[in-house]
C-alpha positions in Angstrom: -76.5 -26.9 37.3 -74.7 -24.1 35.4 -70.9 -23.7 35.4 -71.3 -20.3 37.2 -73.2 -22.0 40.0 -70.4 -24.6 40.3 -67.8 -21.9 40.5 -69.7 -20.1 43.2 -69.9 -23.3 45.3 -66.2 -23.8 44.9 -65.4 -20.2 45.8 -66.6 -20.9 49.3 -63.5 -22.9 50.0 -61.5 -19.6 50.3 -58.7 -17.9 48.5 -55.9 -17.8 51.0 -53.7 -20.7 50.1 -52.3 -20.5 46.5 -49.4 -22.9 47.3 -51.8 -25.4 48.9 -54.2 -25.3 46.0 -51.4 -25.6 43.5 -49.8 -28.5 45.2 -53.2 -30.2 45.7 -53.9 -29.7 42.0 -50.6 -31.4 41.1 -51.4 -34.3 43.5 -54.9 -34.9 42.1 -53.6 -34.8 38.5 -51.0 -37.4 39.5 -53.7 -39.6 41.1 -55.9 -39.4 38.0 -52.9 -40.3 35.8 -52.0 -43.2 38.0 -55.5 -44.7 37.7 -55.4 -44.4 33.9 -51.9 -45.9 33.9 -53.1 -48.9 35.9 -56.1 -49.3 33.6 -53.9 -49.3 30.5 -51.3 -51.5 32.1 -53.9 -54.1 32.6 -54.9 -53.8 29.0 -58.3 -52.5 29.8 -59.4 -56.0 30.5 -61.3 -55.5 33.7 -64.7 -57.1 34.4 -67.7 -54.8 34.6 -67.4 -54.2 38.4 -63.7 -53.3 38.2 -64.4 -50.9 35.3 -67.3 -49.2 37.2 -65.0 -48.7 40.3 -62.3 -47.3 38.0 -64.8 -44.9 36.4 -66.1 -43.8 39.8 -62.5 -43.2 41.2 -61.4 -41.4 38.0 -64.5 -39.2 38.1 -63.6 -38.2 41.7 -60.0 -37.4 40.9 -61.0 -35.4 37.8 -63.5 -33.5 39.9 -60.7 -32.7 42.4 -58.5 -31.5 39.6 -61.3 -29.2 38.4 -62.0 -27.9 42.0 -58.3 -27.1 42.7 -57.9 -25.5 39.3 -60.8 -23.2 40.1 -59.5 -22.4 43.5 -56.1 -21.6 42.2 -57.6 -19.3 39.5 -59.7 -17.6 42.2 -56.7 -17.0 44.4 -55.1 -15.1 41.6 -58.4 -13.4 40.7 -58.5 -14.9 37.2 -61.8 -14.9 35.4 -61.7 -18.6 34.8 -64.8 -18.8 32.6 -63.4 -16.0 30.4 -60.0 -17.8 30.3 -61.6 -21.1 29.2 -63.6 -19.4 26.4 -60.5 -17.5 25.3 -58.5 -20.7 25.1 -61.2 -22.5 23.2 -61.4 -19.8 20.6 -57.6 -19.9 20.2 -57.7 -23.7 19.8 -60.5 -23.4 17.2 -58.5 -20.8 15.3 -55.4 -22.9 15.4 -57.3 -25.9 14.1 -59.0 -23.9 11.3 -55.6 -22.6 10.2 -54.1 -26.1 10.1 -56.9 -27.5 7.9 
C-alpha cells in the first residue's frame, strides 16, 4: 500500500476536531514513550513472548501517533507528504554541511 492510499484512508476520519486530534496525538506519544521506558527500565531482559507483546503494543501506539499526526495536518490543510519531503531534504542538507 502506498503512503498516499494510507493518507486517503485516514482522511475519512474527518477534519473537524483539531484540539481533539492534537490532544490524542500527545496522548499516544506518551503511551509509546511509556512502553519504551518500561522496556528499558527492565533492561530489555524480557523473554521472547514478553518482547513480542511489547513490539505489538509499540507498533499500535506508533500507528496511532501517525494517524493523529495526519489528521492534525489534514485539519490545517497541510500537504503532509510535501512537508515530510521538505523536512527530509533539510535534514540531508544539514547532515552534509556538518560532514
